[in-house]
N, C-alpha and C positions, 0 to 999 in steps of 0.2 A: 786359971788356965785349964782348958779342957784336957781330958785324958784321951789317948788314942782308943779307938773302938775296941781293939783286941784286948785292952787292959780293963775294960768295963765288966768283963765276966771272967770266970775262972777257966773257961775253955774257949776254943776258937769258935767264932760265930758260925752257925750252920747254914745260914742263908747265903746263897751265891753272891747276891749283891753286896751284903755286908763283908763277905770274905774278900771280894775284889776291892772294895773301898778301903780295907785295911792296908792295902799296898799303896794307896794314894793319900793316906792320912798325912796331913801336913800341908801348909799353905803352898809350898813350892814344888812338891814332888811331881805333880802333873805337868807343871811348866818346865821343869828340868827334863822330864822325859820328852816333852814336845820338842824342845831344842835339840835333843840328842837324836831325834829322827833324821836330822840333816846329816848326821855322821858323828865321828869322834870329835870331841872338844877337849881342850885343855881347861884346867880349873879357871885360869884367868879369862878365857873366852866366855865361859859360863857366867862368871862374875860380871863381865861387861854387858851381857845380854839381860841379866837380871839386876838392873840398877839398884833396886830397893833392898835387896837381900844383903845381910851382913856376911862377912867371911865365915864367921862361926856357924851361922845357920846353914850356909851352903855346904860347908864341910859336914855338918850333922845330917842334912837331908841326903847328901851323896852317900854317906856311910850307911844310912838306913836302906837306901835303894840297893846298894851293893850287898848288904846283909840279906835282903829279900831275894837276891839273885836276878834283879832287873838290870843292873848296871855292872860293868866290869871296870876295874881300875888297873891301869898299867903304869908302873913307875919306871922311867927311863934313867939309867945310871950315868948321867952326864952332869957336868958342872956348868951352871947350876942345874939341879935335878928338875925334871918336869914330869907331870902326871897327866895321863890321858884318861878320859872317861868315855865309854861307849856302851851301847845297849847290848845286852846278851840276847840270845834267841827268845828267851822268856820276855825280856823287856820289849823286844820288837813285836811280840804278840799282843802287847797292849796298845799298839798303834791305832787299831780301829776304835777302841774305847776313847782314847785321847782325841782322835780326830772328830769323833761324834760330839764330844764336849765342845771342841772348838767350833764346829758347825752350828751347834745350838747357840753358843755365845754370839757368833756372828749374826745370827738371825733374830736374837731376842734381847741382846744387851748392848747398850750404848755407853761408852765411857767418855765423859765430858767434864772438863774443869776439875779433874781429880775425883769425880764421883761416878758411880755406876747406876744406871737406870735400866729397869726391865721394860721392854717394849711390849705392851699388851697386844695379843692377837687381834687382827682386824675385826673378827667377829665380835669381840668384847667391845671394841670402840664403836662399832655400828649399833650395838644394842643399847649403849649408854645414852 
């Protein structure tokens, strides 16, 4: 299993790209942030949107996003209790980054039959 980027060195990476990527380490963090751009979601709503994620992994990723200051967690004292997750202002500031990733994926990646394929740029296809 790979280690998070921030743990590969004894100090926080100096490169701005590396520093930003440390907040998105993990298979699901970017996807969770993407869904929270629509507004506040309960845990069960996020679980339904992310069909492949386990409850344990969703909990872990949400805790890490909360610890990083990107997501806020609100516990409502009702029976049964429910928890809401929302983006903090810092989390909302990640929107252009996540949207850029989504746009790139829409333009260059095709998901079919459970597999992902990168679409080569037209210039590469024409040269071949």
